[in-house]
N, C-alpha and C positions, 0 to 999 in steps of 0.2 A: 508234772517237776520232777519225776521222774528221766524224763526223756536229757534232759543233759547229763545225767548219771551216767547214760548207755553212750551219750557221747562220746564223755570224756576216756570210757574203757577201746575206744573205735582203736585208736593206736597201737593198744596191747592186746586185741583180738586178730587185726592185722598179722600182728607181731608173729602170735602164735603159729597162724595160717600159714605163713611163711615156710616158718619151720618144718609146719607140718609138709609141705608140699614138696620142702628140700627133705626130709628123714620120711619116711613112709612109716615105718616104726613109732613114732613123736605124735601123739594125742593131746586133743586141748585139756588140761585142765582139770577134773570134773569140780575145784571148787570157783573156776571161773566160768564154764557154762550153767552154773548155777544161778551166778549173775545175771548172765544174758538171758535165759529165761526168765527172769526175773522182772527185770525192766522190759523187756517185752508182756509179758503178764500186767503188767502197772500200765504200760502204754495202753494197752486195749480197755481197758478199771479208767482211764479218762475217755472214754468214747460214751464209754455205758452212763457217767457221769454225766457230760453233759445232755446228753439226751434225759437224762430227769428235770435237771436243770429246764431245760425247755418245755417240757408238761407243766412243770410247776409255776413257771409263765402265764402258758396258757390259760390256766385253771385260774388265775389271780387278774387276770383282767375282765375273767366270763365275770366273777362275782362281782370286779369293780362296775363294769356293763350295769348290771345289775340292778347295785346298788345306786348308782347315779338314776335308773331312770326309773328305781321307789321311790326318789327325793323329790323329781320332776314332779310330781302329781300335787296341786297343789286341791284338792277338792275332797270332801267328806260328806259321809252320809250320818255318821256316828251319831246320832242324841245327842244333842246341847241344851241342856236349859239355860236361860238367863231375865236377866230382871233390865226391866227399861225404866229408866225412870226418863220422866221429862218435864221441869219447870224452868220459869225465870230469875234471875238472878240479878241481884241491882247491880254489881259489879264482877265482871264475869272475872277478872284477875287474882279480886278477891276470896272471888267463893273458891277457884281454881287453887290457890294456895292453901286452903284450907280442905277440900277436898283428900289432898296429897296428906294433909297429916294425918288425917283418919284413915291412911291404909293399912294396920294396924286392926283398927276397929272392926273393917269389912274382911280378912282375912281370920281373924278368928269366928267368925262364922260361918267360911267359904265359899267366900265372896270376891271374886278377882275382878280386879280391871278391863275393861279391855280396850273402849272408844269413849272417844267423848265427840261430840259436836255440835256445833254451834246454824240454830236457825238461817239460813242464804236473807228472811225476810224481817226479823229481828233475832241480830247478834246476842240478844241477854238471853234470847234462848234455848235452852242448853237441854241437848243428850243424852242421856249417860247408860251403854249397854254394859252389863259386864254378868263375868259368867258365875253360874254357881255350882255348889258341890252336891248341894242336899236341898231341894227345893221347901222342902217343910221350912228350914232350918230357916232357906232364903227367905217363907213369907212373914217365918213371928219375926224377923231380924229389919223389914219394910214397917212391922209395928212397933218394934221398941225405941221409946220413949228416947234413948242416948241420940236413936238417927235423925228425930226429928229436933232436936237441941245441936247438933253438927250442923244440921242445915240450914238452921236460925241465923247458927254463927256464922255462917259464908254467903250468911245475905239471900239466902233464897227467898224470893217474895211469890205467897201466894202459896196453897194448898199443891203436891207434887202427882202428878199422872204416872205411875206405880203398873205396869205389866209384867207377866211371867209366861214364858214363851219358848219353846221346844223345839231351837230351828234343828230341822233333816235336812239339808245341806248346806255347806258353804263353798265359798270360791276364794283359798286366800290369796291369790297370785296377785300380783302388783299388775296395778293397769294405771295408765298417765291422768288420772283425774280426781282425783280429794270432794267429789261431788256425789252427792246420794239422797237415794229419796225411802226413804222407809213408808208404807203403804199399807194398811190394813184394811177389811171388807169378811164378810159371810162368806161362806159357800153350802152348796147343798151336802155336799160328799166329796169328804178332805181325798179319797182316790182317782175320783172321778176330774176331780180339779188339778192334782199333782200331773196326772197323765195331761192333760188339754196341755196346762201352761208348760210343760215342759219337751210338746212337741212344736211349739212356737215360737222356742227360743232363738230364731233367724228370725225370725219377726221382731224381736225387741233389737237385735245388735242392729238390724237395718238401719230402724228408730233411734240410733244412738245410745241406746240403752244395753249395758251386759249383767244378767245375772249374781248379785255377792250373797245373798242367802235368802230362806227361803222357812216357814215351818209355822207352828198351829200355837194358840194358849194350853199350855200345858196341862188345862183343865175340861179346855172345847174343842176337837179339832175341826169344830164349821169355823173358827175365828182362825183367819190365816191373816201374816205378816212374807211382809215380800220385803227387800232390800238387794235395790240397785242401783250400779254407779252409774251417775251420766257421764257418756262421751258427750253426747252431741245436745247442747241447751236448747239451739233452738230445733230439732228432729226430735227432742223427748218431750217439749210441753206441746209441740202442734200432736204428738201421738195420742198423749192423757185425753186433746180434746178432738179425736176422731172419732168416725164412725165404728171404723175398723176395730179397734180398740170395744168400743164396746159393744160390736159381733163377737170378739173372743171371753171379754163378759161373760156373755150370754151363756155362747157355749159350754164354755166350763163349767158354770152353776152357779156365778155369781149371786147375793145375794141380795148386797146395798150396798150402796155408793161407800166409793173409797173413801179411807182418810190419808192423806198423802202429807206427808213432814219430806220438805227437802231440807236438806244442811251440808253442810261443811267440815271434813273432819280435821279436827285441828290437836286432838293427842291419840295413838293407837300406845296399849298398855304389849 
């Protein structure tokens, strides 16, 4: 900023130096000398400012990189209580309209819409998964007459199946398939099953399946729920019938025949 000022004084400085050379007794005036030293000092200050700016940029870049890496993580192991309802409806569109109209009733009870799916075998068989803030409040809400009335109004046929699950693992990364399988079964020991299940992840990937979530009943960790994305239906269906999977179940301590519900995700909230 002050460099142009120094430049503007250059002719005047040279003039004084010329006069000094011609007349040894003549000295550079004190005011002008002060201006020269001030300009030089100011130019040196500009270099220091540039150094500070560089450091700030580097710090900012590091912070941005760290933030980006944190945002890239799509998995969580923070337990999340959920309520899952499965029922048949007379007309899906009519039911969906009624369901959305009662969102305020769910929110008042700490229930948050999450996913709606429709069975691949029967599109009128609907699965609703919701996140809950308070499991006891959610259980009371499931028995509330107002919920039954809302279901009846929406065209729910028969008694709904309601379960409460604590999901201990979730992966929310986007995948190239909206087809899901939700499998429930019992195990001898939760910790042993989890270790075995995690160790066989690559086997499931090789057979067209990606882990989306798993957990256990809120009151009994021997009752397990696993949700997977079906990436290759041919491989997945063959794997579900294979001896390989039977051996994996036996090794992980599964004690019941699995109940599997295959559905297509039609709505995410």
